[in-house]
Backbone as CSV, one residue per row, in Angstrom:
resi,resn,N_x,N_y,N_z,CA_x,CA_y,CA_z,C_x,C_y,C_z
1,MET,6.844,10.622,-12.754,7.343,10.397,-11.403,8.314,9.219,-11.350
2,GLU,9.051,9.172,-10.255,10.054,8.127,-10.119,9.443,6.745,-10.186
3,GLY,8.329,6.510,-9.430,7.709,5.194,-9.415,7.261,4.763,-10.781
4,GLN,6.668,5.686,-11.548,6.196,5.352,-12.880,7.352,5.008,-13.795
5,GLU,8.417,5.815,-13.735,9.568,5.565,-14.598,10.183,4.201,-14.316
6,GLU,10.295,3.863,-13.034,10.869,2.567,-12.681,9.970,1.426,-13.128
7,ALA,8.658,1.621,-12.979,7.731,0.581,-13.399,7.858,0.317,-14.887
8,GLU,8.065,1.390,-15.665,8.188,1.222,-17.099,9.424,0.411,-17.460
9,LEU,10.406,0.391,-16.577,11.624,-0.385,-16.805,11.493,-1.787,-16.201
10,SER,10.263,-2.213,-15.952,9.991,-3.551,-15.408,10.598,-3.743,-14.033
11,ALA,10.552,-2.704,-13.221,11.033,-2.806,-11.853,10.057,-3.622,-11.016
12,THR,10.450,-3.878,-9.788,9.608,-4.614,-8.857,9.071,-3.666,-7.803
13,GLY,7.759,-3.655,-7.655,7.145,-2.855,-6.606,7.066,-3.652,-5.320
14,ALA,7.172,-2.958,-4.194,7.124,-3.633,-2.894,6.318,-2.801,-1.915
15,TRP,5.566,-3.490,-1.070,4.924,-2.845,0.075,5.388,-3.582,1.309
16,ILE,6.006,-2.853,2.230,6.619,-3.432,3.423,5.928,-2.867,4.651
17,VAL,5.484,-3.739,5.540,4.862,-3.327,6.796,5.574,-4.090,7.911
18,GLY,6.204,-3.367,8.821,6.978,-4.043,9.859,6.844,-3.389,11.217
19,ALA,6.899,-4.205,12.260,6.888,-3.700,13.632,8.242,-3.083,13.954
20,VAL,8.215,-1.948,14.652,9.425,-1.202,14.989,9.367,-0.852,16.480
21,PRO,10.486,-0.968,17.204,10.474,-0.630,18.637,9.895,0.759,18.902
22,GLU,9.085,0.863,19.932,8.373,2.099,20.247,9.302,3.299,20.410
23,GLN,10.366,3.166,21.176,11.250,4.311,21.411,11.910,4.765,20.122
24,THR,12.236,3.821,19.278,12.849,4.163,17.998,11.886,4.975,17.139
25,VAL,10.612,4.566,17.133,9.608,5.316,16.362,9.518,6.743,16.867
26,ARG,9.468,6.927,18.179,9.353,8.269,18.733,10.559,9.125,18.348
27,THR,11.747,8.543,18.372,12.955,9.281,18.006,12.920,9.710,16.545
28,VAL,12.530,8.776,15.681,12.470,9.081,14.246,11.399,10.125,13.959
29,LEU,10.229,9.994,14.585,9.155,10.956,14.361,9.548,12.344,14.843
30,SER,10.232,12.422,15.980,10.660,13.714,16.513,11.639,14.388,15.561
31,ALA,12.594,13.620,15.064,13.572,14.174,14.123,12.907,14.577,12.820
32,SER,11.921,13.791,12.395,11.230,14.081,11.142,10.467,15.395,11.231
33,VAL,9.793,15.624,12.354,9.022,16.858,12.526,9.944,18.073,12.505
34,GLN,11.112,17.952,13.099,12.036,19.074,13.182,12.612,19.456,11.820
35,HIS,12.745,18.473,10.920,13.423,18.726,9.649,12.504,18.623,8.444
36,SER,11.220,18.427,8.677,10.327,18.192,7.549,9.768,19.489,6.997
37,SER,9.322,19.404,5.745,8.584,20.481,5.108,7.303,19.871,4.572
38,PRO,6.258,20.668,4.297,5.003,20.107,3.805,5.196,19.249,2.569
39,ALA,4.589,18.065,2.563,4.732,17.156,1.425,4.039,17.739,0.205
40,GLN,4.691,17.590,-0.928,4.134,18.086,-2.176,3.269,17.009,-2.815
41,MET,2.030,17.378,-3.163,1.122,16.466,-3.842,1.085,16.833,-5.315
42,HIS,1.176,15.844,-6.180,1.152,16.074,-7.613,-0.275,15.921,-8.125
43,GLY,-0.736,16.881,-8.944,-2.070,16.763,-9.501,-3.133,17.286,-8.550
44,ASP,-4.379,17.217,-8.971,-5.513,17.714,-8.205,-6.148,16.546,-7.453
45,VAL,-5.747,16.354,-6.212,-6.181,15.186,-5.445,-7.694,15.155,-5.250
46,PRO,-8.356,16.251,-4.842,-9.819,16.176,-4.664,-10.545,15.771,-5.942
47,VAL,-10.106,16.307,-7.092,-10.753,15.963,-8.354,-10.551,14.488,-8.683
48,GLU,-9.326,14.010,-8.522,-9.036,12.612,-8.846,-9.731,11.663,-7.885
49,LEU,-9.823,12.052,-6.616,-10.507,11.209,-5.637,-11.996,11.130,-5.960
50,ALA,-12.584,12.246,-6.352,-14.004,12.237,-6.731,-14.226,11.382,-7.966
51,TRP,-13.300,11.463,-8.918,-13.400,10.618,-10.121,-13.309,9.144,-9.734
52,TRP,-12.370,8.801,-8.842,-12.232,7.400,-8.420,-13.511,6.911,-7.755
53,ARG,-14.108,7.741,-6.911,-15.357,7.346,-6.267,-16.446,7.064,-7.302
54,SER,-16.445,7.833,-8.373,-17.477,7.637,-9.402,-17.251,6.343,-10.182
55,LYS,-16.037,5.818,-10.130,-15.693,4.612,-10.892,-15.495,3.386,-10.011
56,ALA,-15.568,3.541,-8.696,-15.115,2.508,-7.765,-15.866,1.194,-7.892
57,GLN,-17.140,1.227,-8.256,-17.918,-0.003,-8.325,-17.712,-0.775,-9.627
58,ALA,-17.155,-0.120,-10.628,-16.979,-0.767,-11.936,-15.597,-1.404,-12.044
59,SER,-15.497,-2.430,-12.872,-14.193,-3.029,-13.141,-13.427,-2.162,-14.131
60,MET,-12.145,-2.017,-13.902,-11.292,-1.269,-14.810,-10.444,-2.201,-15.676
61,PHE,-10.827,-3.474,-15.702,-10.088,-4.471,-16.469,-11.059,-5.304,-17.296
62,THR,-10.560,-5.856,-18.383,-11.333,-6.794,-19.194,-10.575,-8.113,-19.255
63,PRO,-11.279,-9.239,-19.418,-10.583,-10.535,-19.476,-9.547,-10.566,-20.598
64,SER,-8.395,-11.140,-20.304,-7.325,-11.238,-21.298,-7.691,-12.242,-22.381
65,THR,-7.433,-11.884,-23.621,-7.690,-12.802,-24.737,-6.519,-13.734,-24.987
66,SER,-5.362,-13.418,-24.420,-4.171,-14.235,-24.654,-3.819,-15.141,-23.487
67,SER,-4.262,-14.762,-22.265,-3.956,-15.556,-21.071,-5.236,-15.787,-20.286
68,PRO,-5.918,-16.906,-20.516,-7.175,-17.184,-19.811,-7.004,-17.084,-18.298
69,GLY,-7.924,-16.401,-17.652,-7.850,-16.220,-16.208,-7.171,-14.938,-15.794
70,ASP,-6.448,-14.300,-16.723,-5.789,-13.037,-16.430,-6.614,-11.887,-17.009
71,TRP,-6.110,-10.666,-16.843,-6.879,-9.483,-17.202,-6.041,-8.497,-17.995
72,SER,-6.716,-7.626,-18.732,-6.069,-6.541,-19.462,-6.581,-5.217,-18.921
73,ALA,-5.680,-4.234,-18.822,-6.025,-2.947,-18.225,-6.790,-2.066,-19.205
74,ASP,-7.857,-1.427,-18.718,-8.557,-0.408,-19.487,-7.888,0.949,-19.249
75,GLU,-8.313,1.967,-19.975,-7.715,3.290,-19.847,-7.882,3.850,-18.430
76,ASP,-9.009,3.569,-17.802,-9.256,4.130,-16.468,-8.219,3.677,-15.455
77,VAL,-7.745,2.459,-15.588,-6.800,1.955,-14.585,-5.454,2.671,-14.690
78,LEU,-5.110,3.142,-15.880,-3.874,3.905,-16.024,-3.991,5.243,-15.288
79,ARG,-5.158,5.843,-15.380,-5.382,7.098,-14.646,-5.357,6.847,-13.145
80,LEU,-5.975,5.750,-12.701,-5.980,5.449,-11.268,-4.570,5.171,-10.762
81,SER,-3.796,4.434,-11.525,-2.418,4.141,-11.136,-1.597,5.425,-11.034
82,ALA,-1.796,6.334,-11.984,-1.090,7.610,-11.944,-1.492,8.421,-10.714
83,PHE,-2.768,8.333,-10.338,-3.231,9.029,-9.138,-2.549,8.473,-7.897
84,PHE,-2.458,7.142,-7.787,-1.780,6.544,-6.639,-0.317,7.007,-6.574
85,ASP,0.347,7.008,-7.721,1.738,7.462,-7.743,1.845,8.913,-7.291
86,ALA,0.902,9.745,-7.725,0.940,11.163,-7.399,0.739,11.427,-5.911
87,CYS,0.136,10.481,-5.211,-0.136,10.650,-3.784,1.048,10.291,-2.909
88,HIS,2.108,9.774,-3.499,3.302,9.428,-2.727,4.253,10.613,-2.658
89,ASP,4.796,10.835,-1.480,5.782,11.892,-1.270,7.145,11.372,-1.735
90,ASP,7.650,11.939,-2.843,8.933,11.482,-3.360,10.032,12.517,-3.132
91,SER,9.846,13.378,-2.137,10.872,14.372,-1.808,12.108,13.687,-1.233
92,ASN,13.209,14.397,-1.229,14.451,13.839,-0.676,14.280,13.507,0.807
93,HIS,13.585,14.375,1.530,13.369,14.122,2.964,12.586,12.841,3.176
94,ALA,11.535,12.638,2.377,10.712,11.434,2.525,11.519,10.184,2.205
95,GLU,12.338,10.248,1.163,13.145,9.089,0.794,14.178,8.781,1.877
96,GLU,14.771,9.801,2.460,15.734,9.588,3.547,15.046,8.975,4.759
97,LEU,13.825,9.434,5.044,13.082,8.874,6.177,12.750,7.408,5.916
98,ARG,12.347,7.077,4.687,12.055,5.675,4.367,13.300,4.809,4.564
99,ASP,14.452,5.308,4.122,15.691,4.538,4.276,16.026,4.339,5.753
100,THR,15.837,5.394,6.547,16.119,5.305,7.981,15.212,4.273,8.648
101,VAL,13.931,4.331,8.328,12.972,3.407,8.941,13.221,1.982,8.471
102,MET,13.544,1.818,7.189,13.788,0.476,6.652,14.907,-0.221,7.417
103,ALA,15.916,0.532,7.814,17.044,-0.053,8.541,16.637,-0.515,9.936
104,LEU,15.496,-0.052,10.426,15.043,-0.404,11.772,14.123,-1.612,11.796
105,VAL,13.615,-2.020,10.631,12.678,-3.136,10.576,13.447,-4.450,10.555
106,PRO,13.239,-5.330,11.528,13.970,-6.601,11.556,13.676,-7.442,10.319
107,SER,14.720,-7.956,9.687,14.527,-8.732,8.464,14.104,-10.167,8.742
108,ASP,14.256,-10.623,9.997,13.939,-12.010,10.331,12.663,-12.150,11.155
109,ALA,11.871,-11.061,11.248,10.638,-11.134,12.025,9.623,-12.030,11.324
110,GLU,8.734,-12.628,12.086,7.688,-13.472,11.515,6.350,-12.739,11.583
111,GLU,5.722,-12.749,12.745,4.465,-12.018,12.870,4.645,-10.517,12.673
112,GLY,5.852,-10.030,12.931,6.107,-8.594,12.897,6.571,-8.057,11.568
113,LEU,6.498,-8.829,10.490,6.960,-8.332,9.198,6.103,-8.888,8.076
114,PHE,5.702,-8.010,7.183,4.970,-8.389,5.973,5.627,-7.704,4.780
115,VAL,5.930,-8.483,3.750,6.514,-7.935,2.528,5.770,-8.519,1.336
116,ALA,5.244,-7.647,0.495,4.612,-8.067,-0.760,5.380,-7.442,-1.907
117,THR,5.709,-8.236,-2.914,6.415,-7.724,-4.080,5.680,-8.159,-5.345
118,ALA,5.874,-7.399,-6.416,5.251,-7.744,-7.692,6.043,-7.095,-8.823
119,ARG,6.215,-7.829,-9.899,6.891,-7.274,-11.061,5.977,-6.266,-11.749
120,LYS,6.512,-5.077,-11.990,5.833,-4.028,-12.755,4.568,-3.508,-12.085
121,ALA,4.381,-3.789,-10.806,3.172,-3.328,-10.121,3.479,-3.026,-8.660
122,ASP,2.722,-2.096,-8.118,2.808,-1.745,-6.703,1.743,-2.534,-5.946
123,PRO,2.128,-3.441,-5.056,1.121,-4.240,-4.342,0.104,-3.406,-3.579
124,PHE,0.541,-2.280,-2.991,-0.441,-1.480,-2.271,-1.499,-0.918,-3.222
125,SER,-1.108,-0.545,-4.427,-2.080,-0.038,-5.393,-3.108,-1.112,-5.737
126,ALA,-2.649,-2.361,-5.844,-3.583,-3.468,-6.093,-4.588,-3.579,-4.955
127,LEU,-4.103,-3.450,-3.722,-5.000,-3.511,-2.558,-5.963,-2.328,-2.562
128,ALA,-5.460,-1.142,-2.882,-6.315,0.045,-2.906,-7.423,-0.107,-3.949
129,TYR,-7.077,-0.621,-5.119,-8.088,-0.855,-6.143,-9.146,-1.833,-5.630
130,ALA,-8.717,-2.839,-4.897,-9.645,-3.836,-4.365,-10.555,-3.245,-3.289
131,LEU,-10.015,-2.382,-2.439,-10.779,-1.839,-1.321,-11.666,-0.675,-1.726
132,GLY,-11.297,0.034,-2.785,-12.024,1.240,-3.157,-11.557,2.433,-2.346
133,PRO,-12.007,3.636,-2.699,-11.498,4.839,-2.041,-11.802,4.918,-0.547
134,ASP,-13.016,4.575,-0.147,-13.353,4.702,1.270,-12.570,3.718,2.129
135,GLY,-12.438,2.477,1.668,-11.648,1.497,2.402,-10.182,1.890,2.468
136,THR,-9.653,2.381,1.371,-8.240,2.784,1.333,-7.974,3.925,2.298
137,LEU,-8.871,4.880,2.369,-8.668,6.033,3.245,-8.847,5.686,4.719
138,ARG,-9.398,4.515,5.012,-9.467,4.075,6.416,-8.148,3.485,6.891
139,LEU,-7.250,3.166,5.980,-5.948,2.634,6.365,-5.054,3.770,6.850
140,PRO,-4.057,3.470,7.686,-3.217,4.544,8.240,-2.330,5.181,7.174
141,GLY,-1.918,6.403,7.468,-0.961,7.075,6.611,-1.537,7.523,5.288
142,ARG,-0.651,7.554,4.286,-1.038,8.034,2.968,-0.659,6.998,1.916
143,PHE,-1.638,6.250,1.478,-1.479,5.302,0.376,-0.277,4.376,0.570
144,GLY,-0.241,3.736,1.750,0.753,2.707,2.018,1.947,3.154,2.826
145,ASP,2.165,4.459,2.931,3.297,4.994,3.694,2.807,5.507,5.047
146,PHE,3.384,4.994,6.121,3.000,5.471,7.448,4.059,5.072,8.464
147,LEU,4.054,5.774,9.591,4.906,5.440,10.725,4.106,5.753,11.987
148,LEU,3.754,4.704,12.729,2.882,4.828,13.890,3.620,4.438,15.161
149,ASP,3.406,5.209,16.223,3.906,4.747,17.515,2.899,3.756,18.109
150,ALA,3.204,3.208,19.274,2.372,2.144,19.841,0.947,2.614,20.108
151,GLY,0.795,3.832,20.598,-0.537,4.348,20.855,-1.343,4.509,19.579
152,GLN,-0.694,4.966,18.522,-1.381,5.110,17.242,-1.753,3.751,16.654
153,VAL,-0.912,2.758,16.869,-1.238,1.404,16.405,-2.530,0.928,17.057
154,ARG,-2.620,1.070,18.372,-3.819,0.626,19.086,-5.053,1.409,18.623
155,ALA,-4.865,2.704,18.365,-5.992,3.533,17.944,-6.470,3.196,16.533
156,GLN,-5.535,2.847,15.656,-5.863,2.592,14.256,-6.309,1.160,14.007
157,LEU,-5.963,0.249,14.903,-6.219,-1.166,14.654,-7.691,-1.489,14.375
158,PRO,-8.659,-0.968,15.115,-10.061,-1.313,14.811,-10.463,-0.949,13.381
159,SER,-10.023,0.189,12.904,-10.355,0.597,11.539,-9.685,-0.311,10.518
160,VAL,-8.442,-0.695,10.773,-7.736,-1.596,9.860,-8.415,-2.965,9.851
161,GLU,-8.832,-3.436,11.026,-9.539,-4.722,11.084,-10.843,-4.653,10.299
162,GLU,-11.583,-3.585,10.448,-12.837,-3.426,9.709,-12.596,-3.438,8.204
163,THR,-11.460,-2.892,7.785,-11.165,-2.746,6.361,-10.598,-4.020,5.745
164,LEU,-9.710,-4.704,6.453,-8.976,-5.822,5.860,-9.498,-7.207,6.242
165,ALA,-10.191,-7.328,7.365,-10.664,-8.652,7.806,-11.952,-9.014,7.064
166,LEU,-11.833,-9.156,5.754,-13.002,-9.421,4.910,-13.307,-10.916,4.875
167,THR,-14.587,-11.239,4.725,-15.020,-12.626,4.590,-16.078,-12.708,3.497
168,GLY,-16.381,-13.924,3.087,-17.479,-14.148,2.160,-17.304,-13.437,0.827
169,ILE,-18.394,-12.901,0.306,-18.392,-12.267,-1.011,-17.471,-11.049,-1.064
170,PRO,-17.454,-10.174,-0.053,-16.532,-9.041,-0.114,-15.069,-9.470,-0.255
171,ARG,-14.689,-10.553,0.436,-13.311,-11.015,0.309,-13.069,-11.603,-1.083
172,HIS,-14.016,-12.382,-1.571,-13.883,-12.965,-2.909,-13.713,-11.860,-3.951
173,ASP,-14.522,-10.822,-3.854,-14.442,-9.725,-4.810,-13.100,-8.993,-4.712
174,ALA,-12.620,-8.800,-3.478,-11.331,-8.131,-3.298,-10.196,-8.958,-3.892
175,ILE,-10.233,-10.269,-3.687,-9.203,-11.149,-4.249,-9.204,-11.073,-5.774
176,GLU,-10.397,-11.063,-6.368,-10.501,-10.967,-7.824,-9.922,-9.649,-8.328
177,ARG,-10.183,-8.582,-7.621,-9.674,-7.277,-8.046,-8.151,-7.195,-7.902
178,ILE,-7.624,-7.764,-6.838,-6.167,-7.801,-6.678,-5.538,-8.564,-7.830
179,HIS,-6.131,-9.718,-8.167,-5.604,-10.523,-9.268,-5.671,-9.751,-10.584
180,ALA,-6.747,-9.010,-10.791,-6.871,-8.222,-12.018,-5.751,-7.193,-12.112
181,TRP,-5.466,-6.509,-11.012,-4.407,-5.499,-11.026,-3.042,-6.140,-11.275
182,MET,-2.799,-7.259,-10.598,-1.481,-7.893,-10.682,-1.207,-8.508,-12.051
183,THR,-2.244,-8.849,-12.781,-2.030,-9.444,-14.103,-2.310,-8.466,-15.237
184,GLY,-3.222,-7.500,-15.002,-3.564,-6.559,-16.055,-2.612,-5.387,-16.140
185,LEU,-2.107,-4.949,-14.987,-1.161,-3.842,-14.961,0.241,-4.330,-14.629
186,GLY,0.335,-5.350,-13.794,1.619,-5.929,-13.445,1.871,-7.224,-14.200
187,ASP,2.872,-7.936,-13.777,3.235,-9.212,-14.397,3.503,-10.222,-13.288
188,ASP,2.465,-10.475,-12.489,2.628,-11.347,-11.327,1.392,-12.216,-11.126
189,PRO,1.152,-13.182,-12.018,-0.041,-14.026,-11.891,-0.003,-14.956,-10.676
190,ALA,1.167,-15.160,-10.080,1.293,-16.106,-8.965,1.301,-15.406,-7.607
191,HIS,0.876,-14.153,-7.542,0.876,-13.420,-6.288,-0.058,-14.092,-5.263
192,ASN,0.157,-13.766,-3.992,-0.697,-14.277,-2.908,-1.648,-13.168,-2.491
193,ALA,-2.821,-13.117,-3.113,-3.778,-12.043,-2.835,-4.307,-12.118,-1.411
194,ASP,-4.499,-13.313,-0.874,-4.976,-13.441,0.502,-4.001,-12.802,1.482
195,GLU,-2.716,-12.994,1.245,-1.713,-12.451,2.154,-1.667,-10.931,2.083
196,LEU,-2.034,-10.368,0.944,-2.063,-8.907,0.829,-3.131,-8.312,1.748
197,LEU,-4.182,-9.074,2.019,-5.193,-8.654,2.994,-4.782,-9.013,4.427
198,ASP,-4.255,-10.216,4.610,-4.010,-10.735,5.960,-2.701,-10.251,6.572
199,GLY,-1.661,-10.068,5.744,-0.330,-9.771,6.262,-0.226,-8.467,7.033
200,PRO,-0.665,-7.342,6.458,-0.560,-6.079,7.201,-1.341,-6.101,8.511
201,LEU,-2.510,-6.722,8.497,-3.313,-6.806,9.714,-2.601,-7.644,10.770
202,ARG,-1.957,-8.718,10.351,-1.202,-9.556,11.284,-0.106,-8.744,11.982
203,VAL,0.589,-7.893,11.215,1.673,-7.090,11.798,1.130,-6.090,12.809
204,LEU,0.028,-5.408,12.459,-0.535,-4.431,13.401,-1.050,-5.108,14.660
205,ARG,-1.657,-6.274,14.535,-2.118,-6.986,15.725,-0.939,-7.397,16.604
206,HIS,0.124,-7.870,15.979,1.328,-8.254,16.720,1.912,-7.043,17.446
207,ALA,2.000,-5.911,16.757,2.556,-4.707,17.373,1.687,-4.229,18.526
208,ALA,0.364,-4.327,18.378,-0.533,-3.913,19.456,-0.341,-4.795,20.694
209,ARG,-0.131,-6.097,20.475,0.072,-7.022,21.602,1.398,-6.781,22.307
210,THR,2.409,-6.394,21.551,3.769,-6.289,22.090,4.204,-4.861,22.387
211,GLY,3.310,-3.893,22.183,3.640,-2.509,22.514,4.642,-1.873,21.581
212,GLN,4.615,-2.247,20.320,5.548,-1.684,19.349,4.838,-0.731,18.390
213,GLY,5.645,0.033,17.654,5.123,0.846,16.575,5.137,0.040,15.291
214,VAL,4.631,0.626,14.219,4.603,-0.040,12.911,4.956,0.973,11.825
215,ALA,5.767,0.513,10.884,6.111,1.323,9.708,5.590,0.627,8.465
216,GLY,5.071,1.402,7.539,4.662,0.879,6.248,5.232,1.766,5.168
217,GLN,5.698,1.171,4.084,6.219,1.981,2.992,6.157,1.257,1.671
218,VAL,5.889,2.045,0.648,5.886,1.571,-0.740,7.248,1.874,-1.344
219,ARG,7.854,0.876,-1.961,9.177,1.070,-2.583,9.190,0.456,-3.980
220,TRP,10.110,0.948,-4.797,10.376,0.344,-6.111,11.841,-0.070,-6.173
221,TYR,12.093,-1.273,-6.716,13.460,-1.787,-6.829,13.747,-2.195,-8.249
C-alpha cells in the first residue's frame, strides 16, 4: 500500500484533527455522497480484528538492546501495522476528499487544531495500539479518518472523552505503549505521547462549544 511504501522510504506520518466550519462540512459531505463509491478494504478485516483482540493485552515490543528506554518491534506489530494500513481508504476519491478538507482546516488555530507527526510511523496507529481494539473502535470514523458535522461532534464527544481522557494507571500504560510504537516501529523518541491523547479531545471539545464540525485524517509526507 501507499502508506507502507512511503514509510519504508523514511517518510513522516501525520495525524491531523481540526475544527471546520459547520456549513463547509455539510457542503463537502453532500458532494462526497453524490460522487462516492463504496470504500475498498484490503485483507480480511473481521479475521484481523479478531486476531488483534486476542493479542491486545500483550506487548508487541521488547526492550531495545542498543537504546536503553526504547523498544524493538516483534513480528506481531508488523502484522498489526499492516492491518491499520489496510483499513485506510486510499482510493482517488478519498485522497481528493482529504485534500479538499485539508484546505479548509485553519493552519493558525489553537484549540481548534491538533497535528501529530512522527518519522517512519503513523501517530494514529501508535494511539490505536495504546487503546486496543475496543477503544480504537469507539473513536469516530475509520482508523483516524473522519469528517463530522456539528451534531455528530456533540453526539460522539462523550465516547471520545471516555476513550481518551485517561488517568492513573490506564494513562501510564497508554503512554508506555505509544512510546514503544514510536521507537520500536518509528524513529521518534522525543514524541509527545500525552498530547496524542489530549490534543484530539481538545479539538472536539472546542468544536462542540463553538458549533463547528471536525475533520481527522491520516497522511504520509
